N, C-alpha and C positions, 0 to 999 in steps of 0.2 A: 721876830725877832726878843721874845719876853725868855724861850728855853735856850737860845745862842748868849743872853747873858746872865742864866744861871749856868749855864755849861762854866761862861768863862771866871765866874763869882767862882765856882771851887776850885778852879784850876790854881787861880789865885791864893785863895784859903791853904791849897795842898804845896804850893812851893811857899811861901811865908812860914808853914808850922805851923803846929799847937802845941799847948800846955807845957809837951814835953822836950818840946824844939825840933820834932820829926813832923812825918806828914802824917796825916791820920788813914794814909791808902798803902804806904809801904811799914806802918809800924803795927805788928802781932796785935789784935785785939780779940780775945776771946767771944763776948759778945757778940761784937760784927760776924765772926766766924760763925756761930754758932746761927745768927738769923740768916747766913748767906747761906749757910749748908740748908735751910728748911725752905729758904727762898727756893733753892734752888731743887729740894727734893718734891713741893707744894708743884713747882712747875715739871716736873717729869713724871708725877701723877695724873698732872691735868692734861698732859700733853700726849701719854701713853693713854690714855682713857679716852681722849676725845682725838688728839691730833692725828698720833700714829695710824691706827685705824683708818683711818679716810687718805691715810697718805701711803700706806698697804694696798688698801681697796685701791687709790688711782696708779701704783705702780703694777697691781696686776691685773687690770684693766690695758695698759697701756703695756707690759710686757704680751695679754692676749691678741692685743690688737699688730702690735710688731710680728708675732706667731703668725696670727689668720694671714697679712702682710704677706711675710716667707712665704705661706704654703699655698696662698695666691699667685703670688709671682712663679714659684714652683711648679705651680696649674701651668697659668701660662706658658714659662717654658717646654713644658713637655706638650701643648696642644702647637706652639708653634714648630718645635721641633718634626709632632703627626705633620702639620702643613707640610713641612718643607719636604716631608718626607713622601709625600702623597705628592707633592707637586712634582719631584722628580717624578718618581714612575709615571705622573699623565706625560710629564716631559721626554722620557725616555721611548715610553709606549707609542705617542706624537713620530718622533723621530722613525720607530721601525714602523711604524704607519705609513708617514713618507714614503723612508726606503723601499715599501714595499709597492706603493704606487707607484714610482719610479719604477722597479725591476717590472710590474705588469705593464707600465707605457711600454717599454722598448721592448717585450715581448710583443706586444699586440705592433708595435712598426715592425717587428721583423718579420711579424708574420703576413701582415698589408705587403712589405717590401718584397717578399715571396711570392706571393700571393699574383705580385702585380710582375712581378719577371714570368709565374710561371702563365699567367696568362698573355702577356706582352710574348713569350716563346711558342703558347697554342694559336695565337693570331698570325705570326711570321711564317711558324708552318702549314696554317690552312693558309697565308695570302700564296706560299710559294707553291703549295699543291694549286691552288687556282692556277696560279702563273704554268706552271708546266702541263694542266690540262689546256689552258688557251695555245699552249705554246704546240701542243698537240692535235688541238683541233685546227690549229692553223696548217700547219704540216699535212694534216689529212686533205685539207681544201687545198695545197700547194700540189701536192700527188696528183690530187684529180683534174686539176686545173691542166698538169704536166701531161697529164692520160689523154687530156680533152685534145691539150695542142698536138702532142704522138699524133694521135690518132686522126686529127685534120690536117696534120701534114702528110702523115704517111697516105691521105686518101687523095690531097693533091698531085704529092711526088709519083704516084700509081695513074691516076688520072696523066698527067706529062708526060709518063712512061709509055704505058702502054697509048694513049693519047685519043683515049675512049672513055666512056660515060660508064660506070659500072653500076649493076642494079644494085637495091640494099644486100641483097647474100653475099655478095662480092665483098661489098663494102664492110660488111662483120666479118667476112672472115680474114681480108687483109688485116683488117683491125687487130682481132683478136692472133695473128702471127704478129704483126705490131709489138705487140703489146706483151705476148710472150717471151719475147726479145730481149723487151728491156730491162735491164735491172733495176728494180726499185729501190731495193734494200739498200744497195749501193746511194743512190740518191737520200734516203731517209738519213744515212748516215752519213753524206755528206753536208748536209741540213743540221746535224745533229754540234759537227763539229765548228759550224760556223757561228750554232747558238751559245 
């Protein structure tokens, strides 16, 4: 509060005027101006000798810190851009690998499908051939049965016609004659037509 009172006293004294009727702050006084210039010069010398170098050093350190921060930020930006490029390259590579895997999977699936179709065709052909062999064997058995029946019927018919029994040589001769008269190829053709 003392300094406030001193300032108030000075302001009141300045407004009331001095000996000459004006304010001592406004009236030009050579002595006061001289002392003010001396005080200003001494203050400037002290500031130049002690304060300005410290302020300059502080400003230089601040500028260097800002420059370092800018360099660091630029390096960080470059690193981030490099990482982004690497990420994009890896992503592209991963996509290409995924597309390659899908393409190979499709090829493998197509190959397995074709292989399965081929195996099915082969199995079908084998089954067809086996069925044809079975049909041919059954046809041969049927023809053999028909021959036996014709032979037996021929023997029976001959016995009835001649009313006598024939010996083995006569049987054989009659069977051979009857079999030579029957066209078995026609029978085989009619069997094929039914199947």
